[in-house]
C-alpha positions as CSV (number, residue, x, y, z in Angstrom):
1,M,-3.2,-199.1,-130.6
2,H,-1.3,-199.2,-127.4
3,A,1.4,-201.4,-129.1
4,A,1.8,-198.9,-131.9
5,L,2.5,-196.0,-129.4
6,T,4.5,-197.6,-126.7
7,R,7.4,-199.0,-128.7
8,P,11.0,-198.7,-127.5
9,G,12.8,-195.7,-129.0
10,L,9.7,-193.4,-129.2
11,P,9.7,-190.3,-127.2
12,A,6.9,-189.6,-124.7
13,L,3.6,-189.0,-126.5
14,R,0.6,-187.1,-125.4
15,G,-2.9,-187.2,-126.9
16,R,-5.9,-189.5,-127.2
17,P,-7.8,-191.4,-129.8
18,T,-11.6,-191.1,-130.2
19,I,-13.9,-193.7,-131.8
20,S,-17.6,-193.1,-132.3
21,R,-20.5,-194.8,-134.1
22,A,-23.2,-192.8,-135.9
23,A,-26.7,-193.2,-134.5
24,A,-28.4,-193.0,-137.9
25,H,-27.8,-195.5,-140.7
26,Q,-24.9,-194.6,-142.8
27,V,-22.6,-196.4,-145.3
28,L,-19.6,-195.8,-143.1
29,P,-20.9,-195.5,-139.6
30,W,-17.7,-195.9,-137.6
31,S,-15.4,-192.9,-137.3
32,A,-12.1,-192.4,-135.4
33,G,-9.7,-189.6,-134.8
34,A,-6.5,-189.2,-133.0
35,E,-4.4,-186.1,-132.1
36,V,-1.0,-187.1,-130.6
37,R,1.9,-184.7,-129.9
38,V,5.3,-186.1,-130.8
39,G,7.8,-183.6,-129.6
40,G,6.9,-180.4,-131.3
41,H,4.9,-182.1,-134.1
42,L,1.1,-182.6,-134.0
43,V,0.1,-185.9,-135.6
44,V,-3.6,-186.0,-136.7
45,V,-5.4,-189.1,-138.0
46,R,-9.0,-189.1,-139.1
47,L,-10.9,-191.9,-140.9
48,R,-14.2,-193.7,-141.3
49,E,-15.1,-197.4,-141.8
50,A,-17.9,-199.7,-142.1
51,D,-16.6,-202.2,-139.7
52,A,-15.2,-201.6,-136.1
53,H,-12.4,-204.1,-136.6
54,A,-11.3,-202.7,-139.8
55,L,-11.5,-199.2,-138.3
56,A,-9.2,-200.2,-135.4
57,D,-6.7,-201.9,-137.7
58,R,-6.5,-199.0,-140.1
59,L,-6.3,-196.4,-137.2
60,E,-3.4,-198.3,-135.7
61,D,-1.6,-198.5,-139.0
62,R,-2.0,-194.9,-139.9
63,L,-1.1,-193.7,-136.4
64,R,2.0,-195.9,-136.4
65,A,3.2,-194.6,-139.9
66,R,2.5,-191.0,-139.0
67,V,4.3,-191.2,-135.6
68,D,7.2,-192.9,-137.2
69,R,7.3,-190.0,-139.7
70,A,7.1,-187.4,-137.1
71,V,9.9,-189.1,-134.9
72,H,12.1,-189.1,-138.0
73,L,11.5,-185.4,-138.6
74,T,12.5,-184.6,-135.1
75,D,15.6,-186.6,-135.4
76,T,16.9,-185.0,-138.6
77,A,18.0,-181.4,-139.0
78,P,17.2,-179.3,-142.0
79,P,19.8,-179.3,-144.7
80,V,22.8,-177.1,-143.9
81,G,22.4,-174.8,-146.9
82,R,18.7,-174.2,-146.3
83,A,19.1,-173.5,-142.6
84,A,21.8,-171.0,-143.3
85,S,19.9,-169.2,-146.1
86,V,16.7,-169.1,-143.9
87,A,18.7,-167.6,-141.1
88,R,20.3,-165.0,-143.4
89,R,16.9,-164.0,-144.8
90,R,15.4,-163.6,-141.4
91,D,18.3,-161.5,-140.1
92,A,18.2,-159.2,-143.1
93,R,14.5,-158.5,-142.6
94,R,15.2,-157.6,-139.0
95,R,17.8,-155.0,-140.0
96,E,15.9,-153.2,-142.7
97,P,13.9,-150.3,-141.5
98,R,10.3,-150.3,-142.7
99,E,8.7,-147.2,-144.0
100,F,5.0,-146.6,-143.1
101,R,3.0,-144.1,-145.1
102,S,-0.2,-142.6,-143.8
103,R,-3.0,-142.0,-146.3
């Protein structure tokens, strides 16, 4: 997982993965979770597997894919039309006085 999260071009990441094994016999005894902050985005990965090696491989793959998606989201801005319309609606709501009625 270290290689998936320390590639060149990635911003500083904060978070940690957790891996645990169930004490009782279960079909999928290995579980893992990771919560990583990428800029302003929180990347959460949770999964269960029967084998520890398969769990580590799948956790690395999912974490890499979701971190790449979060990095892409921070690199791109919202479409110009959408950002402008959202700002106009927000400003219009701020200017309108609200009426409160007591019952």
